[in-house]
C-alpha positions, 0 to 999 in steps of 0.5 A: 662186564658187570656180574659176568664171570668165567668160572668152573662149576659142576655140570647140571644133573639130568632133572629126569629120565626124559632129559639129555646131556648136551656138549655145546659146540657153538653158542651165539651171543644174542642181543638179549644176552647183551642187554642183561650183561650191560643192564641196559634193558628193563628189569621187568623180565627179572622174575622170568630168570632164575639164578645163578645161571649160565648164559647161552640159548642159541645152541648147537651141540652133541648128545653126551648122555640120554636119560632112560626114558628118552626115545628120540635121541642117542649119544652122538646125535647132533642137535639144535636147541629150542630153549623155551622151558614151559609146562611140558619140560617141567612135567606140569599140567599144561597152563592155558597157553600151553594147553592151546599149544602156545608154549611161548606164553607159558604162565609158569615161566616165572617159577624157580626153574626159569623160562628159558635155557641160558637163564636157568640154573637147572639147565645150564647154558650154551656158554658152558661145556655142558647143559641139559635139555628136555628131549622135546627141546631138541631138533636134529641138526642133520648136515647143516654146518654149525655156523648155519645151524646156530642161527636157528633161534635168531632165524625163528625170531625173524620168521615169527614176526614175518609169519605173524604179520606177513606182507599183503599185496600192495604193501611197501615193506621196510625192515629197520636194522640190518643186524642178525635179526634184520638180515634174517627178516629179509631172508625170511620174507623172501623164503616165505614168498614175498616178491615185492620191494623190501627196503632196509635201513643199515647203519654200517657198510658191511651190513648194507652189503649183506642186506643186498645179498639177503634180498633187499632191493633198497638199502638206506644208509642214514636216517635222512635217506630213510625219511627221503625214501619213505616220503618219495613213495607214491602219494607220500609227503614229509611233514615237520610240525613246529614243536614235534619231530618230522613224520611221513604221511603215506610211507611204508605200510608194513615195518619190521623193527628189528632193533627195538630202540627208542630211536627205531620205535620212533622212526617206525611210528613216524614212517608207517602210513595210515592203517599200517602195521609195525612189527617189533621183533627187536627186544624193545624195553624202556623208551619214551615215544610219542604215540600220537600217530598210533591212534591218529593214523590207526596203526597196529603195533605187534610184539613178537615172542618167538616160541610157539606155533605158526601158520606156514605154507597152509599148515600149523607147525612149531616155529622151529619146524618152519624155521628149519624147513626154510634154512634147509632149503636155503644157503644161509651160509652164503650170508656169512652171518657168524663172523667171529668165534671165540673160546670161553676164556676170551669172553671179554673180547667176544662181548666187546666185539658183539657190543661194538660191531668190531671188525665188521662183526655180525653174529659172534659166538662161543666154541665151548668144546673145540 
């Protein structure tokens, strides 16, 4: 587990009168957490964290204490956390990004506080009994059950990609990956009104079953099936250069890569048809990729930073408002994505389950305050 350890520390103090203290009831394990724990991802984001920190940015909790200037929240309120720490939370004049409302791209995310709860020594994180949050970081949980509400942050990641690059009439849509983000991308596509075909690549049988329940029409269980499907589209063909990997001409026109590995980025570039779009919602890091098709077939490659404003149903709103509007209108609980919940003392098992997909795990979470 590298540098990760279970420890007993003093709860973080309220940084100011407009902050609240939260008791963490459920906190998910995100792929970005696993990337840090395994040191598998790039170290490019090191300046955006601050140390030492308590993990946990996917959080539902209960307000334990409200600062003297807090107006929206009271002790006992059940809340969902938006973990982004931007100029507003830090009490600073807005930078250029925050000034236009795009706080997910805050210029001051590299200061000593850190850019996100769960990677900041000031706030603590959801993998602890208590954390603190600025009042603007919280959304009401209402009647949503904890295993659904804790999906707000990963659902926002999925929905942001869909809302940034929505399908258009005539698109052939492919979702690469059927983990938490992949399954929620399928659901976001349906909840945003897409009625066309959605194909999903799913590595495991339990993922394939959930992909169908989420709204996928075609579920592809292997790389060969994926390329066979893409090359079977009207007018498409599979080509194999002598000294380069196979690729498809005329494949899907819109690809959501929810994994972000070297293999999936390569597949996205190899499968997307001329003039098509690739949306990387998975946390892609270090990889080697042949970019020939990017320029030769004039593809558009888009990255997604989840937090900030979106256009949703004709309105500009925060991604968490759009996300929760969709979640409250849908039974995400029917997908049973939170498959395993552990106590903090069981953190080694929890991380092993999340890394290894043990016992058909999808979303693994901690229950800090039973």
